N, C-alpha and C positions, 0 to 999 in steps of 0.2 A: 512035463509041464510047459516046455517050450512051445508045444503045439497049441496051447491055449491062447497065444497072442500072435498077431500078425507082425509084419516087419515095421509097422508104425506104432506098435505098442498097444493096439486096441485088443480088448478081450474078445475071443471068437469061440471059445470052447464051452460046452455045456450050457449054452444059452437057452432061453425059452424057445421051445420048438414051435415052428410055424406050420399051420395046417397046409399052407401053400408051398412050404419049403423054399421060400424066396428070401434073398438077403435084404430085400426092402420090405418093410412093414409099415403101413400107414404113411407112405411117402418118405420114410426115413430109413437109413441103413440100420441093420440089426446091431452092428458094432457100437452103436451109440445108446444101447439100452442102459448101460451104467450111468451115462450122463443124464439120461431122461429120468432115471430113478432119483438121482441126486437133485435134479431140478424140482421134481415133485415134492421131495422132502422140504426143500426150502420154501416152496409155495405153501405148504401146509403150515410152516412156521410163521410166515409173515401174513398169512390169510389175506391174500389179495390177488385177484386176477390181473390187475394192472402190472404187478411185479413180474409176471411171466413175460409180458411184453418188454419190460426193462431188461431182463436177463438175455433175451434173444431179440435183439433189436432188428437185426437184418435176417430173421428166420425166413427160409425159403417159403414161397407160397405152397399151399397144399396141392402140389402136383407131384406126380411120380417121377423120380429122377434116380439114375444109377450113379450120379457123381459122388465122389468121396470128398467130404468136407473135413479138412485138416483141423486139428485142435487149435493151432496157432492162428488159423484164419477165422475162427469163430469169434464173434463180437458179443461180449457179455454186458458192456456198458455203452451208453450213447456218447457220441462225440460232443464237444462244446458247441459246435455249430448246430447240431441237432437239438440241443437243449435250449440255447439262447436265440436261435434263428439265424438266418443268413445275413441279416442286416447288422449284426453285432460283431464288432472286431474282437477277436480272441487271440491271446498270446500264450504260448507254451514255452516255459523256460525250465531247463533241466537244473539250473542252479538259482538260488535266491539272489538276484542282483540288487535288491533294495536293502537299505540298512534297516535294522530293527526299529529305529526311531520313526521311520516313514511307513505309514499304513499302505497295504496293498491297494485298497480302494479308499482314497482320501475323501473325507466329507467335504461337502460344498461349503466354502467359507464365505460369510457375509462380511466384507471388509468395511470397517467404519473407522474413520480418522478424526471424527469430531463427536462431541456429545450432542445427543438429540433426544428430545422428549418422545416417549413412546406414544403418547396421546396428548391432546390439548389439555394443559393444566387448568385447574379451576381458577377463576378470577373473581374479583369482587365487583365487577361491572358486567353488564350484559354484552356479549359479543355482537348480538344483533344491533344493539344500540351503537356500538363502535362502528359497524359497517354502515349504519345509517348516517353517522357523522361524517363519513367520507364525502357525502354530497354537499356539505356546508363548509367550504374553504375558509369562510370568515372565522370559524371556530377552530381552525387547525393551526398548529405552529410546527415548523420544520427547524429543528435546532441540532447543533453538533456540540458535544461535550468534549473539550480539548484542554490540554495542559501538559505539564512536565511529568516525567516518570515518577510513579509512586506518590502522586499528589492526591489520589483518591477519586479518580474519575469512575473507575469500575465499581468502587465501593458506593459511590453516589448513585450509580445505576442500580446497584443491588437494593439500596434503600427504596427507590421508586418501585422496583419489582416486588419487594416484600409488601409494600403498601397496596399494590394492585393485584397481586397473585396470592392465592391461598397455598402457601408452602409450609404451613405449621407442622403438618404430619411429617413431611420430609425432614424438616430441621430437628424435630423431636427425636427422630430415629437415629440421629448422629450420636456417636459415642466416642470416648477417648479423645485422641488427638484431632480427629475430624470435627469434633464439636467446636473446637477453637478456630478452625480454618474459616477463611473468608468464603462467602458464597460464590463469588465470581460468576454470576449467572451469564454474563455476556462473553466470557472466555470459553469458547467451545472447542477450539483446535487443541489437540492433546499436547502440542508443544507449549501452548500458552499455560496449560495447567502445570506442566513440568517446570517451566522457567519462572512462573509467578508473575508474568507481565503480559500485557496485551500485544498481539502481533497484527491482528486484522481488525478493521472497523466492524462494529456490530450494531445493526439497526434494530430498533424496537418501536412499536406503536402502542401507546398507553393512553387510557382515558383518565385524566387527572382533574381534580376539582380545586377551585380557588377558595379564598376565605369566605366568599359570599355563596358558595355552594354550586356555582355554575361550572358545568363540565366542559372540558376542551380536549381535543384529540392532539396528543403530542407525538410527533414523529421524531424520535431521538436516535442519534447515532453516536455510539461510544467509540472514541478514537484512541489509538495507542499513544503512549507518552514518551517512549524512547526516541531519541533524536534520529536513530537510523530509520524509523518508520514514519517520518513526516510525510512521505508520499501518500500514505493512507489518509492523513489529515487533509491534505490538499484535495484529494478526490472527494472526501466527505463534505468539505466546506462548499464545493461547487453546487451541491444539492440543497444546502441549508440556507435559511433566510437570516440566521443569526448564530452567534457563538456564545456558549456558556463556558467561560474560562474558569478552570478550577486551579486554585493556588494553595499550596501548603503554607499555613500561617507561620511556621517556624523557618522553613527554607526560603520562602519568599519567591521572587521572580527569578527563575533559572533560565538556562540556555534555550530550551525548547519553548518555554513560555514566551520569551522574546520573539522567537521566530514565528510563533503562531499569531501573536499580537500584530507583528509587522505585516504578515500575510493577510490577516483579517482586515486591517486598516486599508491596505492597498486594494483589496477586493471590495471595499466599501460595505463590509458586513457589520451590522450592529453588534456591540459587545456588552455582555453582562458578566459580572464577576461573582464567583462563589469562593469565599475565604474558608477553606476546609481545615479539618483537624484542630478545631478550637480546643478540644480536650487536652492537647499537648501543652497549651499555655498553663493549664491547671495542674495536670498530673506529672508532666515531664519537666518543663521549665520552672514550674512553681512560681510564676510571676504574680506579684500583687495586682489587683484589679486596675489600679492607675497605670502601672507599667504595661499591662496587657493592652490597655487602650492605645498607648503610643506605639506599641508593636503593630497593632491592627492598622493604625493610621499610616505607619511607615510602609506596610505591604501594599496598601491601596495606592499610595503616592508613587510607589515603584512602578505600578502598572500604568498610571497616568503619565509618568516620565517617559516610558517607552512609547506610548501613543503619541506624545508630543514630538519625540525624536523622529518619528516616521514622516509626519506631515507637520512641519513647524508652522505655528500660527493657527492650526486647526484643532489643536488638542482640546480646547475648551468645549467644542461641540460634541466631542466623543468622550468627555470626562466621565469616569465612573466614581460614584460616591454614594454612601448609604442614604443620605437625605434625598438623592435623586431617584431612589427606589430601584437602582440597577446593581446593587451589591447585596448579597445574601451571606449569612454566617452559618456554618454547618459543621457537624461532626458526623460524617457519613457512617463511620463504624458503629456509632451509637444510635444511628437512625434518626437524627434530628436536624432541622434546618429552619431558619427564620430570617425575616427581614425586619426592619424597624417598624413597618406597617403591621406585619402579622404579630409582632411582639406587643405593640401598643393595643392591638385588638384583644390580646389576652388580658390586659389591664381593663379594657372596656367591658369585657365579659363579667368582671368582678365589680367594677365601678361604672355603671351605665352612664353616669353623667359626663364621662371623659369623651371628648371629641377625638376619635382615632387619628384622623389626618393631622390635626393641629398638634397633638401630642407627639406623633411620629416626627414631625418637623423639628422638634426640640430635643431629639434623642441623639444627635450627633454634632460634633464640632465643639467649639469653645462656648458652650452654653451650660451654665451652672445652675444647680438647684439649691435654693436657700431654704433650709428646713424650717426656720422660725417663721418667716413670712410666707413660706410655701409658694414661692414665685421663682420664675426663671430669669436669669440675667446673663449678660455677656461677660461679666466678671464675678468672681466669688465675693459676695458682699458680706458674708457672715463667717463665723469661725469654722464650722463644719461643712462648708459648701463643697460640693463635688460636681464634677461634670455629669450631666444628665445620663449619658450612656453608661458611665461607671455605676451611678446610683441605681438606675432602673433596669439595666440589662445585665451588666457583668456581675454585680454583687449577688443578685438572685441566682444566677447560674453557678457562681462559685459556692454559694451556700448549699445549693441543691447537691452538688458533687460532694462537698465536705461532710454534710450530714449523712448522705447515703454511704460514704466510705467508712465513716468512723463510728456511727451510733449502733447500739445494740438493736436487734430486731424489734423489741417491745417499744423502745424509745423512738425508733425510726417510724414505726407505725403511726404514732401520735403526731410526729412532725409532718409526715407526708399527708396525713388526714387534714391538717390545717391548711394545706394548699390544694385540697381536692383530689389527692392521689390515694387510691385504695388498692392495696395488694393483699393477696392471701398470705397466710402464715408460712406456707411452704415456699412461696416466692420470696418472702423476706429473708429466708435462710439460704438463698442462692449465693453463689460466688459473686465476687465484686462486679465482674464484667456483665454477667447476666442481670444482676440487680440494677446496675446503672442503665442498661438497655430498657428494662421494664419501667423504671422511674422516668427516664427521659421520654419514652414513648407516650406515657400518659401526660406528662407536663407540656411537651411541645406539640404533640399531635402529629398530623400529617404535614407534608411539605406544601401546604397551601400558599404560604408566602412566596415560595419559589415559583409556583404556578402564576401568581399575580405578577411577579416581576417579569417573567418571560412574556406573558400576554401583553403587558404594557409596553415593553421596550423592543420586542422582536416582532416584525410585521407578519401578518398572515400571508399565505400564498398569493392571494389576490393583490394585496398591497405591495408585495415584493416582486411580482412577476415582471413589471416594467423595468426594474433595475437589472434583473437577470438578462433581459433582452438587450438592454443598452450595453452591458458589459461583455456578453458572450455570444450573442447571435450574430452570424456572419451575413445574414440576408438583409434585405431592405425592411424598414420598420413601418411601412405604410401599406402593407398588403392585408388581405382578409385573414390569412394564417396568423400574422403577427397580432392582429386585433383580437383574434380568438385566444392566443396565448396570453396577451396582456390582461384579458378579462377572466382567465382561468375557465373558459367556456367548456363544460363537459359534453356539450352537444356539437362542438366544433371538430375539425379534423384532428386525428390522433397525432400528437408530437410528443415523443419521449426522449429525454436526454439521459443517456446511459454513461455512467462514470466508473462503474465497478462491476467485477465479475466474482461471484461467490461460488466456490466448488461445492458439490454435494458431499454428503458425509462419506460416501465411498470413493470420492475423488475421480469419478469416471466422466463427469460432465460439469458444465458450469451453468449457473443461472445469472441473468443480467439484471443488475439493480440500477434503477434510475428514477427520475422525477418526471411525472406526467405534466407537461406544460399546457396541453389542451386536449380535448376529446376524452374518450373512455377506453381503456385497454381491456379487451375481452379475449377469452380463449377462442381459438379458431380463426382469428383475424389474419389476413394476409397483409404483410407490411414490407416496406423497403427498409433495409438496414444500411444506413449511409456511414461509411468509415471516415477516418480523419483526412483522407486524401480526396474525398469527394468534392466536386464542384459541378455546377450546372453545365459547364463546358466539357467536363471530363467525368463521366459516370462509371469509370472502370471500377472504383472502389465502392461498389453497390451490389447487394444481393437481395433477392426476394425470399422471405421466410414466413413461416406461419407460427403465430404465438400458440404454444401448446397449453400453457398454464399461466394463471395470474395469481400471485400470492401477496398477502400482507406479511412482510418479513418481521419475525420476532426472535431472531438469532437461534434459539434452541428449537424452535418449531416455526412452521409457516402455516398461515391460515389461508386455505384456498377460497377464492371468491369467484363470482360470476362476472366481475368487472370492477375496475378501480378508476374513479373519475379524476379529472384534472385537479392539480394542487397537492396531490399525495405522492408518496414514494411507492414503488411497486417492484416486485420481483417477478421477472418474466422467464419462462422456460421455452426452449426450442429455438432460440434466435442467436445463440452464442457462437455458432460455428465461424462466422466471419468477423467477429468482434475481437480485437486484440487488446486495446486499452479503453478507448471511449467510442461512442457511436451516437447517432441520432436516428430515431425510429419515426418514419412518416408513412402515410397510406400509399397505396399503389398509384393513386391519382388524386391530386389536389384540386380544389374547386377553381374554376376558370382556368384550368391548366397552368396554375402557378408553378414556378420553379421551386424545387426543394432546396433548402439550405441547411447547413449543419451548425452546431455549436462548436466554439473554438476548443481545441485540445487544452488540457489542463496545464497551467503554468505552475510548475512545482517549486517548493520552497528551497530545495537543495539540488545537487547534481550527483549523478552516479560516477564516482571516480575510483572505486575499489574494484580491481579486476583480477579474475582468475581464469585459467584455461582448464577445460574438462575434456575427458575422453573416456570411453568405456573400457573396462578391463578386458572384456571379450570384444574384439573388433567387429564381430558379426552382429553385435547388438547396437551398432551405430544408429540405425533407423529408430530403434526403440528410445535411444537417448534423445534424438532430435524431436521425437514426439513429446517426450517429457519436457524438453526445453520450451516447446510451444505452449504447453500447459502452464509451466512456471511463468512464462512471459505474460500469460493472461492473468495469473493469480496475483502478481506483484506489480503495482502501478509504475514503479520507476526502474524496474529491472530492464536491462538491455542485453541482447545477445547478438553476436556477430561472428563471422568467420574471417580469420586473418589470412594474409597471403600465404603463410606457411601451411594453412589448412587446419590450424587448431581452432577449436570452438571456444570463444571467450564470453564470459558472463561478467557484466558490470553491475555493481550495486553501490549502496551508500556507505557501508561499513562492515566490520567484522561480524557483528551479531546478525545483521541483515543477510550477509552472504552465508552464514552458518545455517540460518533458517531456510534459505533458498536451496542450498545443496541438500539439506535434510529432506525437503519436500521432493526434490528431484530423485533422490535415492529411494525413498520409502513410499511416497504417495503416487507420483506420476510415472515413474519408470520401473521401480522395483528391480533395481540392478545395481551392480557395483561399478563405481566410476573412479577414475584417478583424477586428482585435483592438483594443479601446479601450485607453486609458491605464489602468494599474492603479489601483484604489482599495481601500478596505477597508470592512468592514461595521461599523456602529455599534450600540451598545446604549444603553439609557436606564435611569435610576434616579431616586430622590428623595433629598433631603437634609434635609427637614423633614416634620413631620406635616401632613396636610391642614388647610387653614385653616378649612374647614367640613365638616360631614357632608354628603356628596353622595348624593342619592337619584336613582333612576331608576324610572319607572313603565312597566309593560308596555303593549303596544299596546292591550290590551282594557281598560285602566284598572282592573284588579281586583287587581294585585299591585304592591308597592312595595319596592324593595331599597335599603338605605342602607349606605354603606361609607365608610371613611377609609383612607388610605395613609400609611405611615411607613417610614423606612429600617430595614433589618435590621442587627443587630450585626455588626461586622467578623468575618469568618471563617465565618459560618453558610453563606453561599452556596457557599464552597469545600468545606466539609464535606459538604454535600448532593451536590454534583457528584462528589466523590471517592468517594462511597458509604459514608462513615463513619456516616451515618444514613440510613435508608430508610423511606419512608412505608408500605411494605408490612409493616414490623415491627409487632409488637403495640403498641398505643397506650401501654402502660406503659413499654415499652423506649424508645420515641421520647421520651416525656415525661421519663424519667430522664436521657436524654442532654442535653436542653436545661436541665434543672434543675441538673445537676452542672457542665456546662461553661460555660453562659451565665447562670446564676443566675435562670432564669425561675421564676415562681411556679407551683405545681402546676396551678392552674386554667387559666392561659395555655398551659402546656405540653400539657395534655390536651385543649385546644380546637383543636388543629391539624387542619384538614380535608384539606389537600392541599399538595403542592409543585407548582410550575408552571414552564413549561407542561407538563412531563411529570413522572414520578416522581423524576427526578433534576434538576429545574429549580431555579434559585437564588432562588425566590420562595416565599412562604408565604401560604396562605389560612387565616384564623383566625376561628372563631366567637366573637364578643365580645358576643352578645346575652344578656340576662338572662331567666331562667325566669319571672320575674314579669311580663315584658312580652311575651314571645313563647312561643307554644305549641311546645315542643321536638319533640313527636311530629309535628306538622304540618310543622315545619321539616325534619325528617329526610326527608320525602318529596321535597323539592326539593334536598337536599344535593348529589346527583350532578350535577344540571343547573346549579346555581350553580358547582360546581367546573369544569364544562365551559366555562362562560362566562369564568371566571377563567383557564383554560388558553388559551382563544382570545385573550383580551386580552393576556396576558403574552407570547404568541408573536409578536404584531404591535404594536410600540410606536407611539404616536400622533405622535411627533416626526418620525421619518424613515420610518415605516411600512415597516420592514425585515421583509418577510414571510419567515420562516425556513423555511417548508415548501417543499421543493424541487419542481422540475418533475416529478421521478419520485417521487411522493408516497408510494410504498410503503416508503420508507426511514425507519423510525422513528428510527434512530440518528442521522439528520441533522437532526432537529428541534431547533433551538437556541432559546434564549430571547432575545427582543428587549428585554424588561425584566428587570433584574437587581437583586438585593439589596433587594427591596421586600416589605413585609408589608402585606397587605390585610385589614382587619378588617371583618367583617360586624357592624354595630352595631345594626341594626334591620331588621325585615322585616314586611311585611303581605301575607298570602296569602289567596287566595280559598278559600272552604270546599269548593267542588266541584273535584275533581281535573282535570276537563276544562278548567278556566280557568287552571290553573297547570302546563301541559305544557311540554316542552322548547322548543317554538317560541316561547313567551312568555318563559320565564325566561332562557334562554341569552343571547340578544342584549341583554336588559336588564341582566344581570349584567356583561356586557362593557362596556356604557356606564357602569355604576357604577364599574368598575375604571378606565376611562379618565378619567372626570371627577374621581375622587378622586386619581388620579395627577397630573393637570395642576394640581390645587389644592395639591400638596405640594412646590412648588419643584422641578420636574423638571430633571434635568441630563443631558447627553450623555456617554456613555462610549466610549472608543476602546481598541482592543487595543494592548498594549505588547509589543515583542520584548525578550527578554533577549539582550544582545549579548556574545559572548565572543571576544576576539582573542588569538591565540597567535602570538608572533613575537619578533624580537630586541629588545633594550632600546631602540634608537633608533627603534623604530616606535611606542612608547607615546605620544609627543607627538602623532603624527598622529591617533591615536584621539580624543584630547581635542579636537583641532581640528575633525575631521569631525563628531563627535557634537554639538558645540556649535552647528553650523550647522543641525542637523536636530532641534532641540528635545529632544536627548538629553543624557544626563549619565553620567559614570563613577561606579560604586559603589566599586570597589576595583581595585588593581593590585599586582602583586608578582612576584618571580621564581619560576619553577618549580624546585623543589629539585633540586640535582644537575645542572642543565643551564644553558646560557647563554640560555635562553628566558625571556620574560616573559609573563604572562597578565593581561589586562585585562577586567573585568566591568563592564557598563553597561546602561542601558535606553534604548530608542529607540522612539518611536511608529511603528506599522506604516505609517501613511499617509506618513510622512517617510522610510521606510527604502528606498524603491524606488531602486535604483542605489547604495545605500550600500556594498555589498561591492566593487563596481567602483571607486568613488571612493576607498575606503580602500586598495585594492591599488595604485592609481595613486600615492597619497601615499607608500606604503611600498615602492614599486618591486617589488611582488609578494612581499615577504617575509612578510607577515602573512596568516594564515588566519582567517576569520571564521565564526562560527556564530550564526545568528539563529533563535531559537525562541520561540514564543508563551509569554509569562510571566503576564500578568494583564490585567484591565480597569481603566482609570484614568479618572477624571472629567476631561473637557475643561474648561479654564478658561473662565469666562464663563457668562452666562445665555442659553440658546438661544431664549427667548421675549422677549428684550428688543428691542422695536421701535425704541427710540431709537438703536440702533447703526446707523450709516450705513457701509456697505461700499463702497469705491471699486473700480471694475473695474481689473484688471491691477496691483493693489497688494496687498501682503501684509497680512493683517488683523492688528491689534494683538493682543497676547497675550490680553487679557480679552475679545476679540471672536471668539476662535477657534471657540467652540461655535456661535455664531450663524452664522458663516461656513460651517461644515460642514453645518449643518442646511439653510440656504438652498440651497447648491450641490447637496446630495443630493436635495432636493425638486424643484429645477429639472431635474436629470438624469432624474428619474423622471416628469416631467410633472405634478407635483402643485402645488396652490396654495401660494404661499409662506407665507401666514399660517396659523398653527396657533391656533385659537380654541377655548376650552373650551365655547363656546355650542353647538358641534356635538354635545356629549355631555350637557350639562346640560338639565334640563327647562326649558321656556320660562318658567314662572312663577318658578322658582328663579333663572334667569339675569336676569330682570327685577328681582327683588328685590335681587340682588347689585349690579346696576348702579346702582340707586337709592341703595343704602347706601354706594356708593363703594368697596366692597372690591375690585372689579375695576377695573383701569386700562384704560378703553376706548380 
């Protein structure tokens, strides 16, 4: 039997005899007869000639060969490269390296971080009509809805959306708990849905009708109400022509409401008021109609008091009151809103003989209706006399609610029929909330009264354009471009003011949102994108881009258009790469070769004082984190990012919730990586409390120039006036001097010697020329004025104590440059200059002026300043004691407390240092068992107790520093964290001979 097989195991005996007696038959060795027979059987089983090719992929060509093909060399199956092609990368793994939870070939994921409509939802107006209305700016209103947290701004927007969009099918499909949820149409970010509050501004364009049936295009932007997100409010108000202030009738004017009113008044924006949540007076507080009237009056007067406090003596011009037609009453959750004029029109529909305007004038104030004589009077003349507002407005609303809530369906049907409301039997059996919605919807109708109020009191883009130019445009106001912007000329040169960047739903890119001042924005246009640092003399901050798309922004969906004309808001695609915060869009070339100018950066309501350091868990992902930081920097208007001396990347925001949202977006949306976050800290500023002990001089490196300065504190209030814009260094010198003479009693010489504010034109420090003409050549001095001012700006931007470099990582953001030195005045007392200009250039003067600033600053009793939060707590009376307890443990104190009129709630106002506020809100909610709501907003800068340069203070580790050692403690810990030397010595900035002389005289404590 052994002879039947060769040494390779191939069968060789008793095979089919060949006529030719050869080992090779038909080009194949005879020893493979068994293999061929096996292959033929398989071929018959699978019935396919193609499978023969599969089994023998590399079969030798039909040529005669005597080569022996080994069994292990024969290929029965194709390789992956042969199957998929040479261009496809293939991996062969002997063990399964992937976990079972991860698919071998993962599906392509479409990332979405925001809610978006799959198609354009149906609306009750024609979209073609809306796009036609874009061309008629007289019938357009650009408004911002603003107010405090949970006062009903988003619910008010929902009311307008439901009235203009056909969402009935979607709302009817809701079931269970979702049926009770608020629509929140303008909250699209998934964080907003989870937290139940607005984080981003949300624009929408709607066609709304007034009481006379005339249509207007309303460009509305819904703003967040949380105090941490007031940067979104400031960005939105820049584009709007007026503000609709929403106030909860129960809570009244809260912290954020005050901030928004102050900002609107300072920006000279018209203000209208919506008193919202009127149903709380009936269902929650259960106030009688007479008491409800006084509660409403109190809330309206609160708003007027704040307006008067901002501009004393001018409050009457901006007064809001129902008889002036700039106050509306609403219950957004029930879908109704009215003004006195729209309510009187409801009476006129039933009684045509009523004069609507005259009747409306008598519906507010101390005007009484006498039922017997049926006349109005200033005093109640009869027994049952009532105020007209109570008699004709509040009582009908109260009756409507009480009947709807208490009567049986059959009785209610008759009652409602008497006032013209007809409901189906099934609707009458609905639950209370649904039934109230249906009844109020038919009784009050649409928000036509609100439309009339806005149309009357907020100007159109044509009427409001000149005011925008006067306040924000940096260029001359007598050019052709300016004339086109003032006239809202859609045929003029394209000028767009960009104030906001909205990320796409997949968070991969941004679209720029702005207001078209003149011209028409069309896809395919090549434009210049001018950043905040652009000027006609320095065009470095300018790029050329092409507009890829133009949309009408509708929050959950965007309407693509072929062009958007002047006077409207527009969402632009393809131009966001070079925009960080704000920008100005202009054509490649202006008519008559005019210079292009930008709109001013936004002046925000608050400051970024909350600071954390971030780093990637995996160091190799640092570039990925930096890219995420750039996107976060674009997404949040007031976020600031910078790199410390120690190399750590620092993010500054307004508060804990703000920073939590920023870091969430950094981790999930823009970087998709794990990052480590440090404990929160705050940024510090520096100031002086005395005049410099000596005149400090600095000599230029070439020994040919000498600058002498002294530092002294500014009068209280000057820094705040400069930062708020009440005085500007760009104004004529006579106007600036007059301001300081009248308000702060400066003499004329000192007031007219102001050279600069620092570190920028709105910085809270002053550089003053205090040299005498008899000692200094003023003409020669004028040649170095700008370079000395630059050195002063550099010095005040980076203080010597903590070396807080306020210039961000993304240094194109002029609006983020904050002052490290505050409330200091630097006087140039003497200067010696070289005769030749080459020896007094910027390279010599700028660093020397900076050293003079620092040396004079350190010789003037420097002090550390920390930011202070204004703390406002709203809650029940038994929560007040907890506020005192928690604040006292955190170096805070209460300023005032008292009840909120007409409610069982109390309000407590206090101050708390930012560095001690971390976790304060959680701590207070634990103490009050969640009954108290807290608002923390930046209020002011306060001097930290103690001398930061006192080396005699010994600080023990792990022990709290004594009260008068706090400044030294903060300075040392800040410098250690940054990797700086602990000792701050004036010798670093003083000239060696001056330092030696001071040491010998004993002035300095070595």
